[in-house]
C-alpha positions in Angstrom: 4.5 2.6 -8.6 5.0 -0.9 -8.1 5.7 -2.6 -5.0 6.6 -6.4 -4.5 6.1 -7.6 -1.1 8.5 -10.7 -1.0 10.9 -9.9 1.5 12.4 -12.0 4.4 10.1 -11.3 7.2 12.9 -12.0 9.7 14.7 -9.5 8.3 12.3 -6.7 7.3 9.1 -5.8 9.0 6.2 -4.4 7.2 6.7 -1.0 8.4 10.4 -1.3 6.3 8.3 -2.1 3.1 5.8 0.6 3.9 8.8 3.1 4.5 10.3 2.1 1.2 7.2 2.8 -0.5 6.9 6.0 1.0 10.3 7.2 0.1 9.8 6.2 -3.4 6.7 8.3 -3.6 8.8 11.1 -2.2 11.2 10.8 -4.8 8.6 10.6 -7.5 7.1 13.8 -6.3 10.3 15.7 -6.4 11.5 14.5 -9.7 8.4 14.1 -11.7 6.0 17.3 -12.0 3.3 15.4 -13.9 2.8 12.8 -11.2 2.8 15.6 -8.7 -0.1 17.1 -10.3 -2.1 13.9 -11.9 -1.3 11.5 -9.1 -0.1 7.8 -9.2 -1.4 4.3 -9.3 -0.2 2.1 -6.7 0.3 -1.6 -7.6 1.2 -4.3 -4.8 2.4 -7.7 -6.0 1.6 -10.0 -3.1 2.6 -13.2 -5.0 5.3 -14.2 -2.5 3.6 -12.8 0.7 4.8 -15.1 3.8 2.1 -15.7 6.4 4.5 -13.8 8.8 4.4 -10.7 6.9 0.6 -11.1 6.8 0.5 -11.4 10.4 2.6 -8.1 10.8 -0.2 -6.3 9.4 -2.1 -5.3 12.5 -5.1 -2.7 12.6 -2.6 -0.1 13.9 -0.3 -0.4 11.2 -2.9 -0.2 8.5 -4.5 2.6 10.0 -1.5 4.4 10.1 -0.7 3.6 6.3 -4.1 4.5 5.4 -4.3 7.9 7.0 -0.8 8.4 5.3 -2.0 7.4 1.8 -5.3 9.7 2.1 -4.2 12.8 4.1 -0.1 12.7 4.4 1.2 11.3 1.1 3.0 13.9 -1.3 1.3 12.4 -4.4 -2.5 11.7 -4.9 -3.1 8.1 -5.2 -5.8 7.4 -7.9 -5.9 3.6 -7.4 -4.4 0.8 -5.3 -4.2 -2.7 -6.9 -3.5 -5.5 -5.2 -2.1 -8.5 -7.3 -1.8 -12.1 -6.8 -3.0 -12.1 -3.2 -3.3 -15.6 -1.2 -6.8 -17.0 -0.7 -6.4 -16.3 2.9 -5.5 -12.6 2.1 -8.3 -12.0 -0.4 -11.4 -12.0 2.1 -9.5 -9.5 4.2 -8.7 -7.4 1.4 -12.5 -7.4 0.5 -13.2 -6.2 4.2 -10.6 -3.6 3.7 -11.8 -2.4 0.3 -15.3 -1.7 1.8 -14.1 0.1 4.9 -11.5 2.1 2.9 -14.3 3.1 0.3 -16.4 4.4 2.8 -13.5 6.3 4.5 -12.3 8.4 1.6 -12.8 8.9 -2.2 -9.6 7.0 -3.1 -10.5 4.1 -4.9 -9.3 0.7 -3.7 -9.3 -2.2 -6.0 
């Protein structure tokens, strides 16, 4: 599943982007039996990520997203890739990766 994060931050909040991703995963779970059994690879394209979108990713929202991915998701998420992340976000993603790997067996790249 590929998600591009390049939406207008004044029109869409990051909660909306995450809800869209969750809805897509639920549709995949209903229509594709193989994905329900084997799991999926999640790819986030952050090439056009705006600073305002990054500011919307607070700790509470990330914690809810992480628990949804690891505990409540209808599909097993094998790996999550974040592509084309801005330099400001790369160090933050590195910290997040170390925390998330300690929290659960899901691999976070």
